[in-house]
C-alpha positions as CSV (number, residue, x, y, z in Angstrom):
1,X,26.4,-28.8,-17.9
2,X,23.2,-28.0,-17.5
3,X,22.4,-25.3,-15.3
4,X,20.0,-26.8,-12.2
5,X,16.8,-24.8,-12.5
6,X,16.2,-22.2,-9.3
7,X,13.1,-24.1,-8.3
8,X,14.3,-26.4,-7.5
9,X,17.9,-25.0,-6.2
10,X,15.4,-23.9,-3.4
11,X,13.4,-27.0,-2.9
12,X,10.0,-26.5,-4.7
13,X,9.1,-27.4,-7.9
14,X,6.5,-24.3,-9.7
15,X,3.4,-23.9,-9.4
16,X,3.6,-23.4,-6.0
17,X,1.4,-26.3,-4.1
18,X,0.8,-28.1,-1.0
19,X,0.8,-31.1,-2.4
20,X,5.3,-30.3,-3.5
21,X,5.4,-28.9,0.1
22,X,4.8,-32.5,1.3
23,X,7.3,-33.9,-1.1
24,X,10.3,-30.7,-0.5
25,X,13.9,-32.2,1.3
26,X,16.4,-29.6,2.3
27,X,17.5,-28.0,5.1
28,X,17.6,-24.4,6.4
29,X,16.6,-22.3,3.1
30,X,17.5,-19.1,2.6
31,X,14.3,-18.0,1.5
32,X,9.9,-18.6,2.5
33,X,7.6,-18.7,0.0
34,X,4.4,-17.1,0.8
35,X,1.8,-18.5,-0.9
36,X,-1.2,-15.6,-0.5
37,X,-4.6,-17.1,0.3
38,X,-4.1,-20.6,-1.5
39,X,-7.7,-21.4,-3.3
40,X,-8.2,-17.9,-3.6
41,X,-5.6,-17.5,-6.5
42,X,-7.9,-16.0,-8.9
43,X,-9.5,-13.8,-5.8
44,X,-6.3,-12.0,-5.1
45,X,-6.9,-9.0,-6.8
46,X,-10.5,-8.3,-5.8
47,X,-9.2,-9.3,-2.3
48,X,-6.6,-6.6,-2.4
49,X,-9.0,-3.7,-2.8
50,X,-10.8,-3.9,1.2
51,X,-7.5,-4.6,2.7
52,X,-5.7,-1.7,0.8
53,X,-8.2,0.4,1.4
54,X,-8.5,-0.1,5.2
55,X,-4.8,0.1,5.4
56,X,-4.9,3.7,3.9
57,X,-8.0,4.2,6.5
58,X,-5.4,3.0,9.3
59,X,-2.5,5.0,8.1
60,X,-4.4,8.4,7.9
61,X,-6.4,7.9,10.9
62,X,-3.3,6.5,13.0
63,X,-1.4,9.4,12.0
64,X,-4.3,12.3,11.9
65,X,-4.6,11.5,15.8
66,X,-1.0,12.0,16.4
67,X,-0.9,14.9,14.4
68,X,-3.9,16.2,16.7
69,X,-2.6,14.8,20.1
70,X,0.6,16.9,19.5
71,X,-0.7,20.1,18.0
72,X,-3.6,20.4,20.8
73,X,-2.5,20.8,24.5
74,X,-5.7,20.5,26.2
75,X,-5.1,17.0,24.4
76,X,-1.8,16.2,26.7
77,X,-3.4,14.1,29.0
78,X,-3.1,10.4,30.6
79,X,-5.5,9.2,28.4
80,X,-4.8,10.7,25.6
81,X,-0.8,9.9,25.7
82,X,-2.5,5.9,26.1
83,X,-4.2,6.7,22.6
84,X,-0.7,7.7,20.6
85,X,0.9,4.4,22.5
86,X,-2.2,2.6,20.7
87,X,-1.7,4.6,17.5
88,X,2.1,4.3,17.0
89,X,1.2,0.1,17.8
90,X,-1.3,0.5,15.9
91,X,0.5,2.4,12.7
92,X,3.8,-1.1,13.2
93,X,1.1,-3.9,13.1
94,X,-0.7,-2.4,9.8
95,X,2.6,-1.5,8.3
96,X,4.8,-4.9,9.6
97,X,2.0,-7.3,7.4
98,X,-0.3,-5.2,4.5
99,X,2.7,-3.8,2.5
100,X,3.9,-7.8,1.7
101,X,0.3,-8.8,1.3
102,X,-0.7,-6.3,-1.2
103,X,3.0,-7.1,-2.8
104,X,2.5,-10.7,-3.1
105,X,-1.7,-9.8,-4.5
106,X,-1.1,-7.5,-7.0
107,X,3.0,-8.1,-8.5
108,X,3.5,-12.2,-7.2
109,X,6.7,-11.2,-5.4
110,X,6.1,-14.2,-3.1
111,X,9.5,-14.3,-1.8
112,X,10.0,-13.3,1.2
113,X,14.0,-13.9,3.2
114,X,14.8,-15.6,6.0
115,X,15.4,-13.5,8.5
116,X,12.7,-10.5,7.1
117,X,10.6,-13.7,7.6
118,X,11.3,-13.7,11.6
119,X,11.5,-9.2,11.5
120,X,8.4,-9.8,10.3
121,X,7.1,-12.5,13.0
122,X,8.6,-10.8,15.7
123,X,7.3,-7.6,15.1
124,X,3.3,-9.1,14.5
125,X,3.5,-10.7,17.7
126,X,5.3,-8.7,19.6
127,X,2.6,-5.6,19.1
128,X,0.2,-7.7,19.2
129,X,1.4,-8.2,23.2
130,X,1.6,-4.7,23.3
131,X,-1.7,-3.7,21.8
132,X,-3.1,-5.6,24.8
133,X,-1.0,-4.6,27.2
134,X,-2.2,-0.3,25.9
135,X,-6.2,-1.3,26.3
136,X,-5.5,-2.4,29.7
137,X,-3.7,0.8,30.7
138,X,-6.2,3.1,28.9
139,X,-8.6,0.7,31.9
140,X,-6.4,1.7,34.5
141,X,-6.8,5.0,33.7
142,X,-11.0,4.9,33.2
143,X,-11.3,3.8,36.5
144,X,-8.6,6.1,37.9
145,X,-10.6,8.9,35.8
146,X,-13.7,7.9,37.0
147,X,-13.4,6.2,40.7
148,X,-10.8,8.5,41.8
149,X,-12.1,12.1,39.9
150,X,-9.6,14.3,42.7
151,X,-6.8,12.2,42.7
152,X,-6.8,11.6,38.8
153,X,-3.7,13.6,38.0
154,X,-1.6,12.9,41.0
155,X,-1.5,9.1,40.6
156,X,-1.4,8.7,36.5
157,X,1.2,12.1,36.5
158,X,3.6,11.9,33.3
159,X,6.3,9.8,34.8
160,X,3.9,6.7,35.5
161,X,2.6,7.4,32.0
162,X,6.0,7.1,30.7
163,X,6.7,3.9,33.2
164,X,3.9,1.7,32.2
165,X,4.4,2.7,28.8
166,X,7.5,1.3,29.1
167,X,6.9,-1.7,31.3
168,X,3.9,-3.1,27.9
169,X,7.0,-2.1,25.7
170,X,9.5,-4.2,27.4
171,X,6.2,-7.0,28.7
172,X,5.9,-7.5,24.4
173,X,9.5,-7.6,23.4
174,X,10.5,-10.1,26.0
175,X,7.4,-12.6,26.3
176,X,8.1,-12.9,22.5
177,X,11.3,-12.7,21.8
178,X,11.8,-17.0,23.4
179,X,9.4,-17.7,19.8
180,X,12.5,-15.8,17.4
181,X,15.4,-17.4,19.1
182,X,13.7,-21.0,19.5
183,X,12.5,-20.1,15.6
184,X,15.6,-18.8,14.4
185,X,17.7,-22.3,15.6
186,X,15.6,-24.7,14.0
187,X,16.8,-26.2,10.9
188,X,13.6,-26.4,8.1
189,X,14.0,-29.9,5.7
190,X,10.4,-30.1,4.9
191,X,9.6,-27.3,3.0
192,X,10.0,-23.3,2.7
193,X,6.4,-22.8,1.6
194,X,3.9,-20.9,3.7
195,X,0.5,-20.9,2.9
196,X,-0.3,-17.5,4.0
197,X,0.8,-13.7,3.5
198,X,2.9,-13.5,6.0
199,X,4.6,-15.8,8.7
200,X,3.4,-16.1,11.8
201,X,5.1,-18.5,15.2
202,X,2.2,-21.0,14.1
203,X,3.0,-21.2,10.0
204,X,7.1,-21.3,10.5
205,X,6.2,-24.2,13.3
206,X,5.0,-26.5,11.3
207,X,7.8,-26.4,8.5
208,X,10.3,-27.2,11.4
209,X,12.0,-30.8,11.7
210,X,12.8,-30.7,15.3
211,X,10.4,-31.3,18.3
212,X,8.6,-28.3,18.4
213,X,6.0,-28.6,21.5
214,X,8.4,-26.6,23.5
215,X,7.4,-23.8,21.7
216,X,3.6,-25.2,21.4
217,X,3.5,-25.0,24.7
218,X,4.7,-21.9,25.4
219,X,2.9,-19.9,22.6
220,X,-0.3,-21.1,24.0
221,X,0.7,-19.9,27.6
222,X,1.3,-16.8,26.0
223,X,-1.7,-16.4,24.7
224,X,-3.3,-18.0,27.5
225,X,-2.0,-16.3,30.3
226,X,-1.3,-12.9,29.0
227,X,-4.3,-12.6,26.7
228,X,-6.5,-13.9,29.8
229,X,-4.8,-12.0,32.3
230,X,-5.1,-8.7,30.7
231,X,-8.9,-9.5,30.0
232,X,-9.1,-10.5,33.6
233,X,-7.9,-7.1,34.6
234,X,-10.2,-5.0,32.2
235,X,-12.5,-6.5,33.4
236,X,-11.6,-5.7,37.1
237,X,-11.6,-2.0,36.0
238,X,-15.2,-2.1,34.6
239,X,-16.5,-3.8,37.7
240,X,-15.2,-1.0,39.9
241,X,-16.0,1.3,36.7
242,X,-19.6,0.1,36.8
243,X,-20.6,-0.3,40.6
244,X,-19.0,3.7,40.5
245,X,-21.6,5.0,37.8
246,X,-24.5,3.2,39.3
247,X,-23.6,4.8,42.1
248,X,-24.1,8.2,41.2
249,X,-27.7,10.2,41.8
250,X,-29.3,10.9,38.5
251,X,-29.4,9.2,34.8
252,X,-28.0,11.6,33.7
253,X,-24.6,11.9,35.3
254,X,-24.4,7.9,34.7
255,X,-25.2,7.8,30.7
256,X,-22.5,11.0,30.7
257,X,-19.8,9.2,32.9
258,X,-20.9,6.1,30.9
259,X,-20.1,7.7,27.4
260,X,-16.3,8.6,28.3
261,X,-16.1,4.3,28.8
262,X,-17.8,3.8,24.9
263,X,-14.1,4.7,23.1
264,X,-12.8,2.5,24.8
265,X,-15.2,-0.4,25.3
266,X,-15.3,-0.4,20.9
267,X,-12.0,-0.6,21.2
268,X,-11.7,-3.4,22.9
269,X,-14.0,-5.3,21.3
270,X,-12.8,-4.3,18.1
271,X,-9.0,-5.7,19.1
272,X,-10.6,-9.2,21.1
273,X,-12.7,-10.5,19.2
274,X,-11.4,-11.2,15.8
275,X,-8.2,-11.6,17.7
276,X,-10.4,-14.4,19.9
277,X,-11.4,-15.8,16.7
278,X,-8.9,-16.7,14.7
279,X,-6.5,-18.0,17.7
280,X,-9.1,-20.5,17.7
281,X,-9.6,-21.1,14.1
282,X,-5.0,-21.5,13.5
283,X,-5.2,-23.7,17.1
284,X,-8.7,-26.2,16.8
285,X,-10.1,-25.3,13.7
286,X,-8.8,-28.3,11.2
287,X,-12.3,-28.5,10.1
288,X,-12.2,-25.0,8.6
289,X,-11.3,-24.1,5.3
290,X,-7.3,-23.0,4.8
291,X,-8.9,-19.5,3.2
292,X,-11.3,-18.9,5.8
293,X,-8.8,-18.9,8.5
294,X,-6.2,-17.1,6.7
295,X,-9.0,-14.3,6.4
296,X,-9.8,-14.2,9.7
297,X,-6.0,-14.2,10.5
298,X,-6.4,-10.8,8.0
299,X,-8.8,-9.1,9.6
300,X,-7.4,-9.6,13.3
301,X,-4.7,-7.5,12.6
302,X,-6.7,-4.8,10.3
303,X,-9.8,-4.5,11.9
304,X,-7.9,-2.5,15.2
305,X,-6.0,-0.6,13.2
306,X,-8.7,1.0,10.7
307,X,-11.9,1.4,13.3
308,X,-9.2,2.8,16.3
309,X,-9.1,6.3,15.0
310,X,-12.6,6.2,13.7
311,X,-13.5,5.3,16.9
312,X,-11.8,7.7,19.0
313,X,-12.3,10.4,15.8
314,X,-16.3,10.5,15.9
315,X,-16.5,9.6,20.1
316,X,-14.1,12.0,21.7
317,X,-15.1,15.4,21.8
318,X,-11.6,16.8,21.8
319,X,-10.6,15.4,18.8
320,X,-13.6,16.1,16.9
321,X,-13.4,19.6,18.1
322,X,-9.9,20.3,16.7
323,X,-10.0,18.2,13.8
324,X,-13.2,19.9,12.8
325,X,-11.5,23.5,13.8
326,X,-8.3,21.9,11.8
327,X,-10.8,21.4,8.2
328,X,-12.7,24.7,9.0
329,X,-9.1,26.9,9.0
330,X,-8.3,25.0,5.7
331,X,-11.4,26.4,4.1
332,X,-10.8,29.7,5.2
């Protein structure tokens, strides 16, 4: 008896194409096929260069932040504890997506196990929510440091910082868990082809042959409620901070105090602006080219992990000085 080709056994035909994904008919595949960036396959190698560079910068930069904060006792303070949480989150976010993306670009390794796809989906969305929460915690730290400087160490004592960190982790894990549960229970009979470089909730939802309205509404709720609430709290914190700054007697004092918020503000912009564009493009950008939406999604996940260590390394005097001492010591 003639053996059935592998491509037909898993429910798709080679070469992978969007038209094939509309004609397949099978249930619950053991693997998904990640197409990479449809329409730009010929440029995958070239596209991989900036993303690989950003990933290397993110890994080296965030590990450097963690090392410096650990070694420098003067940096054992709430602001830098939150910065370490941000660095760990950025490391997990970038490592959850970039290695698989590069394996697609370099080795055409497109298959991903169903369980690995759900795990990747969970980590991406969970740690994205965590990063947003950490930025809120850092805004709280800046508010207390500027508006209540004499009580800063008492209000944000180490146990309080630990509880805030735990709350951020639990919020991210619990809010994304329903996505994982619903996604794992759906039947998939449309296709196992995902036109992306990694598994996202929106991409997997489109492959399910079940009523996914509840999941879609819940995803929109998380986007609007969590991100909206986080942005609201950050805005309230900075409103109070600006009031305190403008009440200072001299221009130099105002500039110096506002300068302590510069790094945090840059991190907020680096996280929320690409993320906002990506979310809007995926949900409402029906007329936006698919490859452009996918590229925006990659940028939104990689820009914060790449820029955050650079922002804090350049703008934070304590980190910059410790880094300079480290390299000067090696040269001597």
